[in-house]
C-alpha positions as CSV (number, residue, x, y, z in Angstrom):
1,M,-3.0,30.3,15.7
2,N,-1.6,32.5,12.9
3,L,0.7,31.3,10.1
4,D,3.9,32.3,11.9
5,E,2.8,30.4,15.0
6,L,1.9,27.4,12.9
7,I,5.3,27.4,11.2
8,N,7.1,27.7,14.6
9,V,5.1,24.9,16.2
10,S,5.3,22.7,13.1
11,F,9.1,22.9,13.2
12,N,9.8,22.7,16.9
13,P,12.2,19.8,17.7
14,A,9.5,17.3,18.2
15,N,7.3,18.1,15.2
16,T,10.1,18.7,12.6
17,V,10.3,15.1,11.6
18,L,6.5,14.8,11.3
19,S,6.4,18.0,9.2
20,I,9.1,16.9,6.9
21,L,7.5,13.5,6.4
22,L,4.2,15.2,5.6
23,I,5.8,17.5,3.1
24,L,7.5,14.5,1.4
25,S,4.1,12.6,1.4
26,V,2.5,15.6,-0.4
27,V,5.3,15.7,-2.9
28,Y,5.0,12.0,-3.5
29,W,1.3,12.2,-4.3
30,I,1.8,15.2,-6.5
31,L,4.5,13.4,-8.5
32,T,2.5,10.2,-8.6
33,M,-0.6,12.0,-10.0
34,V,1.5,14.0,-12.5
35,T,4.1,11.5,-13.6
36,G,3.1,8.1,-12.3
37,V,6.4,7.9,-10.4
38,G,4.7,5.7,-7.7
39,D,4.6,2.7,-10.1
40,Y,7.5,0.7,-8.9
41,D,8.6,-2.8,-9.6
42,I,8.8,-5.2,-6.7
43,D,11.2,-8.1,-6.4
44,F,9.3,-11.2,-5.2
45,D,12.1,-13.6,-5.4
46,T,12.0,-13.9,-1.6
47,D,9.3,-16.0,0.0
48,I,6.2,-14.1,1.1
49,D,3.3,-15.7,2.8
50,A,1.5,-12.6,3.9
51,D,2.8,-9.5,2.4
52,F,1.9,-6.5,0.2
53,D,1.0,-6.3,-3.4
54,A,3.1,-3.2,-4.1
55,P,4.1,0.1,-2.4
56,D,0.5,1.2,-2.9
57,G,-0.9,-2.3,-2.5
58,M,-3.1,-4.0,0.1
59,V,-2.2,-6.6,2.7
60,E,-2.3,-10.1,1.5
61,V,-4.3,-12.1,4.1
62,P,-3.5,-15.9,4.2
63,Q,-5.9,-18.5,5.3
64,D,-4.4,-18.7,8.8
65,P,-3.3,-15.1,9.4
66,S,-1.1,-14.0,12.3
67,S,-2.3,-11.6,15.0
68,F,-0.4,-8.8,13.2
69,I,-2.0,-9.5,9.9
70,Q,-5.4,-9.7,11.6
71,F,-4.7,-6.2,13.1
72,L,-3.8,-4.8,9.6
73,K,-7.0,-6.3,8.3
74,F,-8.9,-4.6,11.1
75,L,-7.4,-1.3,9.9
76,N,-8.9,-2.0,6.5
77,L,-5.5,-2.5,4.9
78,D,-6.7,-5.6,3.1
79,I,-8.7,-3.2,0.9
80,I,-7.3,0.4,1.5
81,P,-3.9,1.0,-0.2
82,I,-1.2,1.2,2.3
83,T,0.4,4.5,1.2
84,F,-3.0,6.2,1.1
85,F,-3.7,4.9,4.7
86,L,-0.3,5.9,6.0
87,T,-0.5,9.4,4.5
88,L,-3.8,10.0,6.4
89,V,-2.3,8.6,9.6
90,L,0.7,10.9,9.2
91,L,-1.6,13.9,8.5
92,F,-3.7,13.3,11.6
93,T,-0.7,12.6,13.8
94,W,0.8,15.9,12.7
95,L,-2.4,17.8,13.3
96,I,-2.8,16.3,16.8
97,N,0.7,16.8,17.9
98,V,0.9,20.3,16.5
99,N,-2.2,21.3,18.5
100,I,-0.9,19.6,21.6
101,S,2.3,21.6,21.2
102,Y,0.5,24.8,20.8
103,Y,-2.2,24.6,23.4
104,I,-0.6,22.5,26.1
105,P,2.7,24.0,27.5
106,L,5.1,21.2,28.2
107,P,8.9,20.7,28.0
108,Y,10.0,20.1,24.4
109,W,11.0,16.5,25.2
110,M,7.4,15.7,26.3
111,Y,6.2,16.5,22.8
112,F,8.3,13.6,21.5
113,I,6.3,11.3,23.8
114,T,3.0,12.7,22.8
115,I,3.7,11.6,19.2
116,V,3.0,7.9,20.3
117,P,-0.6,8.4,21.6
118,A,-1.2,10.9,18.6
119,F,-0.1,8.1,16.2
120,T,-2.2,5.5,18.0
121,V,-5.3,7.7,17.9
122,S,-4.6,8.5,14.2
123,L,-4.5,4.8,13.3
124,F,-8.0,4.2,14.6
125,F,-9.3,7.6,13.4
126,T,-8.0,6.8,9.9
127,K,-9.7,3.3,10.0
128,Y,-13.1,4.8,10.5
129,I,-12.5,7.7,8.2
130,S,-11.5,5.3,5.4
131,M,-14.4,2.9,5.9
132,P,-16.8,4.7,3.4
133,L,-14.0,4.4,0.8
134,K,-13.9,0.6,1.0
135,P,-16.5,0.0,-1.7
136,I,-14.6,2.3,-4.0
137,F,-11.2,0.6,-3.5
138,K,-12.8,-2.8,-3.9
139,E,-13.6,-1.8,-7.5
140,I,-10.2,-0.5,-8.4
141,N,-6.7,-1.9,-8.2
142,H,-3.8,-0.4,-6.2
143,K,-2.9,2.1,-8.9
144,G,-6.4,3.5,-9.1
145,E,-7.3,1.8,-12.4
146,I,-10.7,0.3,-13.1
147,A,-10.7,-3.4,-12.6
148,Y,-10.4,-5.5,-15.7
149,D,-11.2,-9.1,-16.4
150,Y,-7.7,-10.6,-16.4
151,L,-8.5,-14.3,-17.1
152,G,-7.0,-15.4,-20.3
153,R,-4.6,-12.5,-20.6
154,V,-0.9,-13.1,-21.3
155,G,1.9,-11.2,-19.6
156,I,5.6,-11.3,-18.7
157,L,6.8,-12.6,-15.3
158,K,8.8,-10.0,-13.3
159,S,10.1,-12.7,-10.9
160,S,10.4,-16.4,-10.8
161,I,7.7,-18.4,-9.1
162,E,7.4,-22.0,-7.9
163,N,5.3,-24.0,-5.5
164,D,3.5,-21.5,-3.2
165,K,5.7,-18.6,-4.0
166,L,4.0,-15.4,-5.2
167,G,5.4,-13.3,-7.9
168,M,4.7,-10.2,-10.0
169,L,3.2,-10.4,-13.5
170,E,3.1,-7.5,-15.9
171,I,0.4,-7.3,-18.5
172,I,-0.4,-4.5,-21.0
173,I,-4.0,-3.3,-21.4
174,N,-4.7,-0.3,-23.6
175,K,-0.9,0.4,-23.7
176,D,-0.8,0.7,-19.9
177,P,1.3,-1.7,-17.9
178,I,-0.6,-3.4,-15.0
179,K,1.1,-5.5,-12.4
180,L,-0.6,-8.4,-10.6
181,L,0.3,-10.9,-7.9
182,V,0.4,-14.4,-9.4
183,K,1.2,-18.0,-8.4
184,S,2.1,-21.0,-10.5
185,K,-1.1,-23.1,-11.1
186,D,0.5,-26.5,-10.6
187,G,3.5,-25.3,-8.5
188,S,5.9,-25.8,-11.4
189,L,8.8,-23.4,-11.9
190,L,8.1,-20.4,-14.0
191,K,11.1,-18.2,-14.6
192,E,11.4,-14.4,-14.6
193,G,10.9,-13.1,-18.1
194,E,8.8,-16.0,-19.3
195,K,5.4,-15.4,-21.0
196,V,2.5,-16.8,-18.9
197,Q,-1.2,-16.8,-19.1
198,I,-3.7,-16.1,-16.4
199,V,-5.9,-19.2,-16.0
200,N,-7.7,-18.7,-12.7
201,E,-8.3,-16.3,-9.8
202,N,-7.8,-16.8,-6.1
203,P,-11.3,-16.9,-4.3
204,D,-10.3,-13.9,-2.3
205,K,-9.3,-12.1,-5.5
206,K,-5.8,-11.4,-4.0
207,F,-3.8,-13.1,-6.7
208,Y,-4.1,-15.1,-9.9
209,F,-3.0,-18.5,-11.0
210,V,-0.8,-18.7,-14.2
211,E,0.7,-21.3,-16.5
212,K,3.3,-21.1,-19.2
213,S,1.9,-19.5,-22.4
214,Y,2.9,-20.8,-25.8
215,E,1.3,-17.8,-27.6
216,I,3.7,-16.3,-30.2
């Protein structure tokens, strides 16, 4: 397959969407590495029992996870950042479907159908490809920063928390903003914008417990 053939196959009716998404993913990672544009704030004012830390975050696994959450954990998404995982899945789906489109002559509408098995195969392929990376991601947070000891640190809440509701806390370390999932230690209301202190860590290291700080 030469370059012209690759371009033609990549932008046939079925593969155009995959190709555009892959290009956007590449642009996203380039911008993230160069400018840090991937560092978004998340509004956690809505209740979340089993959700994601951030756009690049990992799956939060509750004590009694649903079948869907168990499946995500099976895919290593409790450790591997979601956007990283999905980028690999998209890449492998694109590679598989482009090769099917080139080597297997079918009506164009059939190549839309082959995307489904290509995506399914890519999910499991990415799971096993990413397994050697699990120890690395265990040692870093979702933004690729070295893990710090957060206990005792003070930060500003980015969303109100109460009872079992999770929220986002921003702390500054070495002039860099770091966002963490937090929960009120005693379940009392802590409002957005309040200064709080990290006092404990969830046993699974998925979030931290905080209480109001009176530090000036």
